[in-house]
MARRO-190913 format. One record per residue (C-alpha): residue number from 1; z, x, y. Coordinates in nm, 3 decimals. Layout:
REM residues N
{resi:NUM; Z:Z; X:X; Y:Y}
...
//
This chain:
REM residues 449
{resi:1; Z:0.750; X:2.275; Y:-0.986}
{resi:2; Z:0.506; X:2.571; Y:-0.960}
{resi:3; Z:0.405; X:2.756; Y:-1.272}
{resi:4; Z:0.251; X:3.100; Y:-1.288}
{resi:5; Z:-0.118; X:3.114; Y:-1.386}
{resi:6; Z:-0.205; X:3.456; Y:-1.472}
{resi:7; Z:-0.579; X:3.442; Y:-1.355}
{resi:8; Z:-0.611; X:3.746; Y:-1.137}
{resi:9; Z:-0.385; X:4.041; Y:-1.024}
{resi:10; Z:-0.603; X:4.306; Y:-0.891}
{resi:11; Z:-0.572; X:4.671; Y:-0.860}
{resi:12; Z:-0.800; X:4.808; Y:-0.610}
{resi:13; Z:-0.856; X:5.192; Y:-0.608}
{resi:14; Z:-1.078; X:5.358; Y:-0.312}
{resi:15; Z:-1.314; X:5.617; Y:-0.409}
{resi:16; Z:-1.483; X:5.408; Y:-0.660}
{resi:17; Z:-1.336; X:5.047; Y:-0.576}
{resi:18; Z:-1.184; X:4.993; Y:-0.931}
{resi:19; Z:-1.103; X:4.629; Y:-1.000}
{resi:20; Z:-0.896; X:4.557; Y:-1.313}
{resi:21; Z:-0.817; X:4.194; Y:-1.371}
{resi:22; Z:-0.495; X:4.082; Y:-1.554}
{resi:23; Z:-0.567; X:3.764; Y:-1.763}
{resi:24; Z:-0.393; X:3.577; Y:-2.038}
{resi:25; Z:-0.463; X:3.672; Y:-2.402}
{resi:26; Z:-0.573; X:3.348; Y:-2.555}
{resi:27; Z:-0.601; X:3.288; Y:-2.942}
{resi:28; Z:-0.664; X:2.971; Y:-3.144}
{resi:29; Z:-0.364; X:3.023; Y:-3.365}
{resi:30; Z:-0.055; X:3.208; Y:-3.406}
{resi:31; Z:0.105; X:3.431; Y:-3.677}
{resi:32; Z:0.226; X:3.253; Y:-4.003}
{resi:33; Z:0.265; X:3.562; Y:-4.209}
{resi:34; Z:0.399; X:3.845; Y:-4.017}
{resi:35; Z:0.679; X:3.909; Y:-3.758}
{resi:36; Z:0.640; X:3.816; Y:-3.402}
{resi:37; Z:0.861; X:3.790; Y:-3.069}
{resi:38; Z:0.864; X:3.413; Y:-3.056}
{resi:39; Z:0.884; X:3.146; Y:-3.330}
{resi:40; Z:0.781; X:2.786; Y:-3.334}
{resi:41; Z:0.917; X:2.534; Y:-3.609}
{resi:42; Z:0.922; X:2.174; Y:-3.702}
{resi:43; Z:1.224; X:1.962; Y:-3.768}
{resi:44; Z:1.316; X:1.605; Y:-3.887}
{resi:45; Z:1.665; X:1.501; Y:-3.891}
{resi:46; Z:1.617; X:1.112; Y:-3.888}
{resi:47; Z:1.886; X:1.103; Y:-4.162}
{resi:48; Z:2.042; X:0.763; Y:-4.107}
{resi:49; Z:1.732; X:0.555; Y:-4.081}
{resi:50; Z:1.489; X:0.747; Y:-4.285}
{resi:51; Z:1.676; X:0.978; Y:-4.508}
{resi:52; Z:1.529; X:1.326; Y:-4.357}
{resi:53; Z:1.725; X:1.633; Y:-4.324}
{resi:54; Z:1.616; X:1.969; Y:-4.183}
{resi:55; Z:1.728; X:2.350; Y:-4.178}
{resi:56; Z:1.578; X:2.619; Y:-3.957}
{resi:57; Z:1.621; X:2.972; Y:-4.097}
{resi:58; Z:1.559; X:3.267; Y:-3.862}
{resi:59; Z:1.552; X:3.637; Y:-3.943}
{resi:60; Z:1.555; X:3.963; Y:-3.772}
{resi:61; Z:1.334; X:4.195; Y:-3.974}
{resi:62; Z:1.420; X:4.492; Y:-3.775}
{resi:63; Z:1.663; X:4.717; Y:-3.971}
{resi:64; Z:1.738; X:4.935; Y:-3.681}
{resi:65; Z:1.829; X:4.697; Y:-3.388}
{resi:66; Z:1.993; X:4.356; Y:-3.327}
{resi:67; Z:1.852; X:4.099; Y:-3.088}
{resi:68; Z:1.982; X:3.789; Y:-2.870}
{resi:69; Z:1.767; X:3.474; Y:-2.932}
{resi:70; Z:1.729; X:3.172; Y:-2.720}
{resi:71; Z:1.706; X:2.873; Y:-2.937}
{resi:72; Z:1.550; X:2.586; Y:-2.770}
{resi:73; Z:1.540; X:2.237; Y:-2.942}
{resi:74; Z:1.302; X:1.951; Y:-2.816}
{resi:75; Z:1.441; X:1.656; Y:-2.948}
{resi:76; Z:1.270; X:1.303; Y:-2.967}
{resi:77; Z:1.439; X:0.980; Y:-3.040}
{resi:78; Z:1.464; X:0.604; Y:-3.044}
{resi:79; Z:1.759; X:0.450; Y:-2.876}
{resi:80; Z:1.747; X:0.138; Y:-3.122}
{resi:81; Z:1.557; X:0.183; Y:-3.439}
{resi:82; Z:1.517; X:-0.149; Y:-3.670}
{resi:83; Z:1.552; X:-0.031; Y:-4.001}
{resi:84; Z:1.422; X:-0.357; Y:-4.180}
{resi:85; Z:1.121; X:-0.376; Y:-3.970}
{resi:86; Z:1.078; X:0.008; Y:-3.944}
{resi:87; Z:1.005; X:-0.017; Y:-3.577}
{resi:88; Z:1.163; X:0.112; Y:-3.263}
{resi:89; Z:1.293; X:-0.169; Y:-3.054}
{resi:90; Z:1.450; X:0.041; Y:-2.803}
{resi:91; Z:1.336; X:0.322; Y:-2.578}
{resi:92; Z:1.145; X:0.635; Y:-2.707}
{resi:93; Z:1.268; X:0.953; Y:-2.560}
{resi:94; Z:1.039; X:1.256; Y:-2.610}
{resi:95; Z:1.128; X:1.634; Y:-2.619}
{resi:96; Z:1.484; X:1.620; Y:-2.469}
{resi:97; Z:1.576; X:1.994; Y:-2.431}
{resi:98; Z:1.898; X:2.140; Y:-2.583}
{resi:99; Z:1.942; X:2.506; Y:-2.598}
{resi:100; Z:2.190; X:2.803; Y:-2.668}
{resi:101; Z:2.182; X:3.181; Y:-2.724}
{resi:102; Z:2.284; X:3.344; Y:-3.066}
{resi:103; Z:2.287; X:3.705; Y:-3.169}
{resi:104; Z:2.126; X:3.845; Y:-3.493}
{resi:105; Z:2.233; X:4.196; Y:-3.630}
{resi:106; Z:1.985; X:4.442; Y:-3.773}
{resi:107; Z:1.847; X:4.287; Y:-4.086}
{resi:108; Z:2.034; X:3.961; Y:-4.051}
{resi:109; Z:1.927; X:3.586; Y:-4.135}
{resi:110; Z:2.094; X:3.276; Y:-3.975}
{resi:111; Z:2.035; X:2.919; Y:-4.141}
{resi:112; Z:2.086; X:2.631; Y:-3.880}
{resi:113; Z:2.175; X:2.312; Y:-4.037}
{resi:114; Z:2.004; X:2.069; Y:-3.781}
{resi:115; Z:2.279; X:1.798; Y:-3.882}
{resi:116; Z:2.570; X:2.027; Y:-3.788}
{resi:117; Z:2.452; X:2.322; Y:-3.565}
{resi:118; Z:2.682; X:2.627; Y:-3.585}
{resi:119; Z:2.636; X:2.982; Y:-3.423}
{resi:120; Z:2.551; X:3.268; Y:-3.652}
{resi:121; Z:2.914; X:3.367; Y:-3.628}
{resi:122; Z:3.022; X:3.035; Y:-3.768}
{resi:123; Z:3.162; X:2.862; Y:-3.469}
{resi:124; Z:3.011; X:2.522; Y:-3.370}
{resi:125; Z:2.722; X:2.497; Y:-3.127}
{resi:126; Z:2.848; X:2.160; Y:-2.975}
{resi:127; Z:2.509; X:2.023; Y:-2.971}
{resi:128; Z:2.414; X:1.688; Y:-3.168}
{resi:129; Z:2.049; X:1.642; Y:-3.265}
{resi:130; Z:2.122; X:1.378; Y:-3.542}
{resi:131; Z:1.872; X:1.116; Y:-3.568}
{resi:132; Z:1.606; X:1.300; Y:-3.383}
{resi:133; Z:1.288; X:1.501; Y:-3.474}
{resi:134; Z:1.087; X:1.746; Y:-3.285}
{resi:135; Z:1.039; X:2.131; Y:-3.273}
{resi:136; Z:1.228; X:2.434; Y:-3.207}
{resi:137; Z:1.132; X:2.750; Y:-3.011}
{resi:138; Z:1.322; X:3.068; Y:-3.088}
{resi:139; Z:1.246; X:3.355; Y:-2.839}
{resi:140; Z:1.384; X:3.710; Y:-2.831}
{resi:141; Z:1.557; X:3.754; Y:-2.478}
{resi:142; Z:1.779; X:3.959; Y:-2.279}
{resi:143; Z:2.135; X:3.843; Y:-2.327}
{resi:144; Z:2.254; X:3.809; Y:-1.949}
{resi:145; Z:1.973; X:3.643; Y:-1.803}
{resi:146; Z:1.745; X:3.498; Y:-2.082}
{resi:147; Z:1.437; X:3.725; Y:-1.977}
{resi:148; Z:1.177; X:3.740; Y:-2.264}
{resi:149; Z:1.127; X:4.075; Y:-2.446}
{resi:150; Z:0.903; X:4.214; Y:-2.667}
{resi:151; Z:1.046; X:4.227; Y:-3.034}
{resi:152; Z:0.810; X:4.200; Y:-3.295}
{resi:153; Z:1.066; X:4.143; Y:-3.573}
{resi:154; Z:1.136; X:3.774; Y:-3.583}
{resi:155; Z:1.001; X:3.517; Y:-3.865}
{resi:156; Z:1.142; X:3.195; Y:-3.993}
{resi:157; Z:1.086; X:2.896; Y:-4.223}
{resi:158; Z:1.174; X:2.522; Y:-4.176}
{resi:159; Z:1.312; X:2.300; Y:-4.462}
{resi:160; Z:1.247; X:1.918; Y:-4.409}
{resi:161; Z:1.425; X:1.754; Y:-4.696}
{resi:162; Z:1.319; X:1.370; Y:-4.758}
{resi:163; Z:1.617; X:1.215; Y:-4.949}
{resi:164; Z:1.467; X:0.893; Y:-5.001}
{resi:165; Z:1.150; X:1.001; Y:-5.188}
{resi:166; Z:1.291; X:1.269; Y:-5.285}
{resi:167; Z:1.148; X:1.609; Y:-5.189}
{resi:168; Z:1.099; X:1.878; Y:-4.947}
{resi:169; Z:0.856; X:2.019; Y:-4.696}
{resi:170; Z:0.868; X:2.394; Y:-4.644}
{resi:171; Z:0.673; X:2.537; Y:-4.356}
{resi:172; Z:0.643; X:2.906; Y:-4.216}
{resi:173; Z:0.712; X:2.957; Y:-3.847}
{resi:174; Z:0.438; X:2.976; Y:-3.602}
{resi:175; Z:0.465; X:3.310; Y:-3.444}
{resi:176; Z:0.349; X:3.427; Y:-3.099}
{resi:177; Z:0.292; X:3.805; Y:-3.017}
{resi:178; Z:0.419; X:3.967; Y:-2.704}
{resi:179; Z:0.105; X:4.159; Y:-2.539}
{resi:180; Z:-0.024; X:4.334; Y:-2.230}
{resi:181; Z:-0.270; X:4.121; Y:-2.039}
{resi:182; Z:-0.474; X:4.418; Y:-1.934}
{resi:183; Z:-0.489; X:4.588; Y:-2.282}
{resi:184; Z:-0.444; X:4.312; Y:-2.519}
{resi:185; Z:-0.194; X:4.566; Y:-2.701}
{resi:186; Z:0.148; X:4.487; Y:-2.820}
{resi:187; Z:0.408; X:4.526; Y:-2.551}
{resi:188; Z:0.634; X:4.816; Y:-2.616}
{resi:189; Z:0.957; X:4.707; Y:-2.806}
{resi:190; Z:1.255; X:4.567; Y:-2.577}
{resi:191; Z:1.004; X:4.567; Y:-2.270}
{resi:192; Z:1.058; X:4.266; Y:-2.029}
{resi:193; Z:0.774; X:3.970; Y:-2.047}
{resi:194; Z:0.729; X:3.866; Y:-1.680}
{resi:195; Z:0.427; X:3.662; Y:-1.736}
{resi:196; Z:0.199; X:3.879; Y:-1.486}
{resi:197; Z:0.125; X:4.197; Y:-1.673}
{resi:198; Z:0.295; X:4.110; Y:-2.012}
{resi:199; Z:0.378; X:3.797; Y:-2.188}
{resi:200; Z:0.311; X:3.585; Y:-2.502}
{resi:201; Z:-0.028; X:3.502; Y:-2.610}
{resi:202; Z:-0.148; X:3.156; Y:-2.527}
{resi:203; Z:-0.215; X:2.950; Y:-2.850}
{resi:204; Z:-0.518; X:2.720; Y:-2.744}
{resi:205; Z:-0.752; X:2.600; Y:-3.034}
{resi:206; Z:-1.069; X:2.428; Y:-2.937}
{resi:207; Z:-1.030; X:2.214; Y:-3.274}
{resi:208; Z:-0.748; X:2.119; Y:-3.514}
{resi:209; Z:-0.868; X:2.045; Y:-3.881}
{resi:210; Z:-0.721; X:1.958; Y:-4.196}
{resi:211; Z:-0.810; X:1.831; Y:-4.557}
{resi:212; Z:-0.635; X:1.539; Y:-4.713}
{resi:213; Z:-0.637; X:1.383; Y:-5.048}
{resi:214; Z:-0.508; X:1.057; Y:-5.217}
{resi:215; Z:-0.227; X:1.189; Y:-5.426}
{resi:216; Z:-0.118; X:0.840; Y:-5.567}
{resi:217; Z:-0.067; X:0.861; Y:-5.924}
{resi:218; Z:-0.173; X:0.553; Y:-6.144}
{resi:219; Z:0.163; X:0.455; Y:-6.333}
{resi:220; Z:0.438; X:0.216; Y:-6.356}
{resi:221; Z:0.579; X:0.279; Y:-6.042}
{resi:222; Z:0.414; X:0.008; Y:-5.833}
{resi:223; Z:0.634; X:0.137; Y:-5.519}
{resi:224; Z:0.420; X:0.451; Y:-5.488}
{resi:225; Z:0.266; X:0.495; Y:-5.160}
{resi:226; Z:0.073; X:0.774; Y:-4.971}
{resi:227; Z:0.242; X:0.879; Y:-4.640}
{resi:228; Z:0.158; X:1.141; Y:-4.389}
{resi:229; Z:0.316; X:1.348; Y:-4.107}
{resi:230; Z:0.032; X:1.424; Y:-3.884}
{resi:231; Z:0.210; X:1.636; Y:-3.600}
{resi:232; Z:0.112; X:1.796; Y:-3.278}
{resi:233; Z:0.325; X:2.012; Y:-3.053}
{resi:234; Z:0.241; X:2.107; Y:-2.697}
{resi:235; Z:0.448; X:2.314; Y:-2.460}
{resi:236; Z:0.427; X:2.536; Y:-2.145}
{resi:237; Z:0.543; X:2.880; Y:-2.074}
{resi:238; Z:0.779; X:2.930; Y:-1.756}
{resi:239; Z:0.887; X:3.292; Y:-1.744}
{resi:240; Z:1.145; X:3.206; Y:-1.482}
{resi:241; Z:1.241; X:2.857; Y:-1.607}
{resi:242; Z:1.583; X:2.888; Y:-1.806}
{resi:243; Z:1.908; X:2.819; Y:-1.629}
{resi:244; Z:1.970; X:3.178; Y:-1.577}
{resi:245; Z:1.635; X:3.258; Y:-1.437}
{resi:246; Z:1.450; X:3.373; Y:-1.771}
{resi:247; Z:1.211; X:3.259; Y:-1.988}
{resi:248; Z:1.196; X:2.896; Y:-2.105}
{resi:249; Z:0.936; X:2.693; Y:-2.294}
{resi:250; Z:0.882; X:2.359; Y:-2.135}
{resi:251; Z:0.733; X:2.025; Y:-2.295}
{resi:252; Z:0.392; X:1.939; Y:-2.210}
{resi:253; Z:0.323; X:1.564; Y:-2.136}
{resi:254; Z:0.049; X:1.315; Y:-2.162}
{resi:255; Z:0.019; X:1.316; Y:-1.778}
{resi:256; Z:-0.097; X:1.681; Y:-1.807}
{resi:257; Z:-0.423; X:1.561; Y:-1.923}
{resi:258; Z:-0.405; X:1.736; Y:-2.282}
{resi:259; Z:-0.624; X:1.510; Y:-2.507}
{resi:260; Z:-0.725; X:1.516; Y:-2.890}
{resi:261; Z:-1.018; X:1.340; Y:-3.007}
{resi:262; Z:-1.039; X:1.281; Y:-3.380}
{resi:263; Z:-1.316; X:1.244; Y:-3.609}
{resi:264; Z:-1.240; X:1.158; Y:-3.994}
{resi:265; Z:-1.495; X:1.251; Y:-4.268}
{resi:266; Z:-1.490; X:1.133; Y:-4.637}
{resi:267; Z:-1.545; X:1.353; Y:-4.946}
{resi:268; Z:-1.946; X:1.302; Y:-4.883}
{resi:269; Z:-1.926; X:1.387; Y:-4.529}
{resi:270; Z:-1.954; X:1.034; Y:-4.402}
{resi:271; Z:-1.766; X:1.021; Y:-4.061}
{resi:272; Z:-1.607; X:0.768; Y:-3.822}
{resi:273; Z:-1.488; X:0.866; Y:-3.479}
{resi:274; Z:-1.125; X:0.788; Y:-3.388}
{resi:275; Z:-0.963; X:0.678; Y:-3.064}
{resi:276; Z:-0.870; X:0.987; Y:-2.832}
{resi:277; Z:-0.491; X:1.052; Y:-2.823}
{resi:278; Z:-0.326; X:1.168; Y:-2.502}
{resi:279; Z:-0.092; X:1.460; Y:-2.612}
{resi:280; Z:0.289; X:1.432; Y:-2.541}
{resi:281; Z:0.491; X:1.733; Y:-2.619}
{resi:282; Z:0.523; X:1.593; Y:-2.965}
{resi:283; Z:0.400; X:1.327; Y:-3.182}
{resi:284; Z:0.429; X:1.242; Y:-3.567}
{resi:285; Z:0.206; X:0.980; Y:-3.688}
{resi:286; Z:-0.002; X:0.871; Y:-4.002}
{resi:287; Z:-0.341; X:0.921; Y:-4.084}
{resi:288; Z:-0.518; X:0.603; Y:-4.151}
{resi:289; Z:-0.475; X:0.245; Y:-4.288}
{resi:290; Z:-0.470; X:0.413; Y:-4.652}
{resi:291; Z:-0.232; X:0.708; Y:-4.578}
{resi:292; Z:0.034; X:0.557; Y:-4.340}
{resi:293; Z:0.310; X:0.719; Y:-4.125}
{resi:294; Z:0.596; X:0.883; Y:-4.329}
{resi:295; Z:0.812; X:0.866; Y:-4.027}
{resi:296; Z:0.775; X:0.563; Y:-3.785}
{resi:297; Z:1.085; X:0.651; Y:-3.579}
{resi:298; Z:0.907; X:0.699; Y:-3.245}
{resi:299; Z:0.561; X:0.532; Y:-3.296}
{resi:300; Z:0.626; X:0.251; Y:-3.542}
{resi:301; Z:0.308; X:0.224; Y:-3.772}
{resi:302; Z:0.055; X:0.454; Y:-3.550}
{resi:303; Z:-0.204; X:0.629; Y:-3.715}
{resi:304; Z:-0.468; X:0.884; Y:-3.630}
{resi:305; Z:-0.763; X:0.687; Y:-3.729}
{resi:306; Z:-0.674; X:0.300; Y:-3.737}
{resi:307; Z:-0.911; X:0.058; Y:-3.928}
{resi:308; Z:-1.016; X:0.356; Y:-4.165}
{resi:309; Z:-0.945; X:0.350; Y:-4.538}
{resi:310; Z:-1.084; X:0.697; Y:-4.634}
{resi:311; Z:-0.849; X:0.823; Y:-4.920}
{resi:312; Z:-1.004; X:1.182; Y:-4.941}
{resi:313; Z:-1.174; X:1.387; Y:-4.702}
{resi:314; Z:-1.094; X:1.597; Y:-4.384}
{resi:315; Z:-1.018; X:1.548; Y:-4.006}
{resi:316; Z:-1.158; X:1.723; Y:-3.713}
{resi:317; Z:-0.974; X:1.685; Y:-3.373}
{resi:318; Z:-1.145; X:1.839; Y:-3.061}
{resi:319; Z:-0.891; X:1.934; Y:-2.799}
{resi:320; Z:-0.927; X:1.936; Y:-2.411}
{resi:321; Z:-0.727; X:1.968; Y:-2.102}
{resi:322; Z:-0.511; X:2.289; Y:-2.196}
{resi:323; Z:-0.477; X:2.487; Y:-1.895}
{resi:324; Z:-0.356; X:2.852; Y:-1.824}
{resi:325; Z:-0.010; X:2.826; Y:-1.957}
{resi:326; Z:-0.018; X:2.539; Y:-2.225}
{resi:327; Z:-0.005; X:2.620; Y:-2.595}
{resi:328; Z:-0.076; X:2.345; Y:-2.870}
{resi:329; Z:-0.065; X:2.365; Y:-3.258}
{resi:330; Z:-0.066; X:2.103; Y:-3.525}
{resi:331; Z:0.098; X:2.034; Y:-3.871}
{resi:332; Z:-0.008; X:1.827; Y:-4.155}
{resi:333; Z:0.228; X:1.702; Y:-4.452}
{resi:334; Z:0.114; X:1.454; Y:-4.691}
{resi:335; Z:0.344; X:1.296; Y:-4.953}
{resi:336; Z:0.373; X:1.063; Y:-5.224}
{resi:337; Z:0.699; X:0.889; Y:-5.372}
{resi:338; Z:0.867; X:1.121; Y:-5.618}
{resi:339; Z:0.634; X:1.408; Y:-5.536}
{resi:340; Z:0.666; X:1.572; Y:-5.180}
{resi:341; Z:0.430; X:1.845; Y:-5.098}
{resi:342; Z:0.454; X:2.125; Y:-4.866}
{resi:343; Z:0.350; X:2.098; Y:-4.515}
{resi:344; Z:0.099; X:2.339; Y:-4.370}
{resi:345; Z:-0.022; X:2.431; Y:-4.008}
{resi:346; Z:-0.348; X:2.275; Y:-3.925}
{resi:347; Z:-0.668; X:2.493; Y:-3.941}
{resi:348; Z:-0.822; X:2.588; Y:-3.636}
{resi:349; Z:-1.165; X:2.661; Y:-3.459}
{resi:350; Z:-1.179; X:2.853; Y:-3.140}
{resi:351; Z:-1.260; X:3.191; Y:-2.976}
{resi:352; Z:-0.994; X:3.477; Y:-2.937}
{resi:353; Z:-1.007; X:3.580; Y:-2.575}
{resi:354; Z:-0.883; X:3.923; Y:-2.481}
{resi:355; Z:-0.887; X:4.099; Y:-2.152}
{resi:356; Z:-1.186; X:4.366; Y:-2.101}
{resi:357; Z:-1.086; X:4.598; Y:-1.799}
{resi:358; Z:-1.369; X:4.660; Y:-1.557}
{resi:359; Z:-1.502; X:5.031; Y:-1.621}
{resi:360; Z:-1.440; X:5.280; Y:-1.358}
{resi:361; Z:-1.755; X:5.349; Y:-1.178}
{resi:362; Z:-1.872; X:5.733; Y:-1.167}
{resi:363; Z:-1.818; X:5.850; Y:-0.799}
{resi:364; Z:-2.147; X:6.004; Y:-0.630}
{resi:365; Z:-2.069; X:6.355; Y:-0.560}
{resi:366; Z:-2.197; X:6.491; Y:-0.217}
{resi:367; Z:-2.313; X:6.859; Y:-0.262}
{resi:368; Z:-2.148; X:7.109; Y:-0.015}
{resi:369; Z:-2.417; X:7.285; Y:0.181}
{resi:370; Z:-2.449; X:7.654; Y:0.121}
{resi:371; Z:-2.330; X:7.870; Y:0.427}
{resi:372; Z:-2.556; X:8.120; Y:0.590}
{resi:373; Z:-2.609; X:8.331; Y:0.895}
{resi:374; Z:-2.837; X:8.521; Y:1.154}
{resi:375; Z:-2.747; X:8.831; Y:0.958}
{resi:376; Z:-2.771; X:8.674; Y:0.613}
{resi:377; Z:-3.020; X:8.395; Y:0.638}
{resi:378; Z:-3.098; X:8.370; Y:0.267}
{resi:379; Z:-3.116; X:7.982; Y:0.122}
{resi:380; Z:-3.213; X:7.838; Y:-0.207}
{resi:381; Z:-3.593; X:7.756; Y:-0.218}
{resi:382; Z:-3.701; X:7.461; Y:-0.019}
{resi:383; Z:-3.419; X:7.517; Y:0.223}
{resi:384; Z:-3.382; X:7.728; Y:0.544}
{resi:385; Z:-3.085; X:7.846; Y:0.742}
{resi:386; Z:-2.994; X:7.613; Y:1.058}
{resi:387; Z:-2.768; X:7.815; Y:1.306}
{resi:388; Z:-2.475; X:7.608; Y:1.433}
{resi:389; Z:-2.168; X:7.683; Y:1.633}
{resi:390; Z:-1.947; X:7.912; Y:1.436}
{resi:391; Z:-2.211; X:8.014; Y:1.150}
{resi:392; Z:-2.493; X:7.830; Y:0.983}
{resi:393; Z:-2.576; X:7.621; Y:0.674}
{resi:394; Z:-2.898; X:7.588; Y:0.455}
{resi:395; Z:-3.092; X:7.248; Y:0.507}
{resi:396; Z:-3.388; X:7.116; Y:0.326}
{resi:397; Z:-3.719; X:7.180; Y:0.487}
{resi:398; Z:-3.912; X:7.438; Y:0.694}
{resi:399; Z:-3.760; X:7.617; Y:0.969}
{resi:400; Z:-3.808; X:7.453; Y:1.317}
{resi:401; Z:-4.069; X:7.626; Y:1.519}
{resi:402; Z:-3.980; X:7.812; Y:1.829}
{resi:403; Z:-4.170; X:7.625; Y:2.120}
{resi:404; Z:-4.413; X:7.820; Y:2.331}
{resi:405; Z:-4.404; X:7.789; Y:2.716}
{resi:406; Z:-4.720; X:7.640; Y:2.865}
{resi:407; Z:-4.948; X:7.940; Y:2.983}
{resi:408; Z:-5.011; X:7.998; Y:3.366}
{resi:409; Z:-4.649; X:7.992; Y:3.468}
{resi:410; Z:-4.591; X:8.354; Y:3.481}
{resi:411; Z:-4.266; X:8.342; Y:3.291}
{resi:412; Z:-4.192; X:8.476; Y:2.960}
{resi:413; Z:-4.056; X:8.309; Y:2.647}
{resi:414; Z:-3.680; X:8.360; Y:2.545}
{resi:415; Z:-3.700; X:8.464; Y:2.192}
{resi:416; Z:-3.455; X:8.286; Y:1.925}
{resi:417; Z:-3.445; X:7.972; Y:1.748}
{resi:418; Z:-3.384; X:7.631; Y:1.926}
{resi:419; Z:-3.086; X:7.435; Y:1.732}
{resi:420; Z:-3.142; X:7.106; Y:1.631}
{resi:421; Z:-2.811; X:6.924; Y:1.621}
{resi:422; Z:-2.945; X:6.589; Y:1.590}
{resi:423; Z:-3.124; X:6.650; Y:1.261}
{resi:424; Z:-2.814; X:6.833; Y:1.125}
{resi:425; Z:-2.581; X:6.571; Y:1.253}
{resi:426; Z:-2.785; X:6.303; Y:1.040}
{resi:427; Z:-2.748; X:6.493; Y:0.727}
{resi:428; Z:-2.391; X:6.520; Y:0.712}
{resi:429; Z:-2.198; X:6.262; Y:0.486}
{resi:430; Z:-1.823; X:6.296; Y:0.532}
{resi:431; Z:-1.637; X:6.344; Y:0.215}
{resi:432; Z:-1.348; X:6.091; Y:0.144}
{resi:433; Z:-1.042; X:6.257; Y:-0.007}
{resi:434; Z:-0.953; X:6.144; Y:-0.347}
{resi:435; Z:-0.668; X:5.910; Y:-0.307}
{resi:436; Z:-0.605; X:5.555; Y:-0.451}
{resi:437; Z:-0.409; X:5.246; Y:-0.300}
{resi:438; Z:-0.287; X:5.011; Y:-0.576}
{resi:439; Z:-0.247; X:4.644; Y:-0.467}
{resi:440; Z:-0.035; X:4.445; Y:-0.680}
{resi:441; Z:0.033; X:4.091; Y:-0.590}
{resi:442; Z:0.395; X:3.998; Y:-0.715}
{resi:443; Z:0.365; X:3.627; Y:-0.780}
{resi:444; Z:0.715; X:3.537; Y:-0.752}
{resi:445; Z:0.736; X:3.252; Y:-1.032}
{resi:446; Z:0.868; X:2.915; Y:-1.034}
{resi:447; Z:1.170; X:2.772; Y:-0.907}
{resi:448; Z:1.467; X:2.612; Y:-1.080}
{resi:449; Z:1.395; X:2.375; Y:-1.381}
//
């Protein structure tokens, strides 16, 4: 399937040759504290095996307008999980998509129970994601065709309850702005996002990083243990990818070449390099041999830095392989029995890349020659009147002298200047009328998913 990479849509204007390039707006991290046009949220519904249950809350912050939202659930599961051994002995399936549209009135909030999905109106959605975990993408769209729109009024939260500990992880949504790719400004409300001139910012960090600390408490509970959810999410933008021809997020896969390379530091900055990890659309693993995996449902006991036993420090994950339409973000949640703390989005490093339109060159104006005549040969200093058919014009330089016939011929000279048409023609610069021709390549986007 062909994806649109917005790398160069040129507008060429004659009379100055102006070229303005359309390019993506790239940011290292999205918005977690204000409203945007698209939301990304984490969920974990592995209830039967590990006692986790999730709720997703979405709010329309506009007090004036309702909006249709396209809800995409990317669910990962194991077809046969062995509870006593805490291992997947079946097949791991990653990011199987389920989706539906819902409607939020002005100022409305909907709470989706991931164990029993219902529309905002209360009727059953008919999608079962029990005993799965993954992420949710919520996009403001046009109802009849799923075309993404600018609607900077969405925000949300996810709540992941751990019944076995017990405890709860709370996490704000990661939001993406709708922007114009030429100016970098927010796209006007309800305008369509085509992925060519307008679309969502790309979230592409160069580095993901987070702190960690042993939160084990010395006490009588010998069963206390430190556990972690080290989560990364990667997906692509397809502005023509839904079943009705509109926007759809699509999962990234390890074959796409996205790789994270971690380094783990202790509290005195001693560090150890860890093995690179190819990025699937979603993974949820442990940290190291001391802070293990909280949910081994997909990847058994896999950890970010095997063989390492640091109990306190920080992690730096260098990212590579993201292309012109892929997004990546990370979550860290570390918990201890009887005391589960809030999850957080990972910190990032990386530049914000915004478009810089090419400035319009100032056209060079060719002066219009001053008219003159035999009756009125007056010209500016340094010029003289050159007679041409139909009149005369002032040209630089001294007048051309009248040639004198050779003596002895018996003839007489004909009085009057000799017109030098060659010199006049060489000084004419044709003036191009002011007009512009716009060239806009309409990249017809991808085919059916």
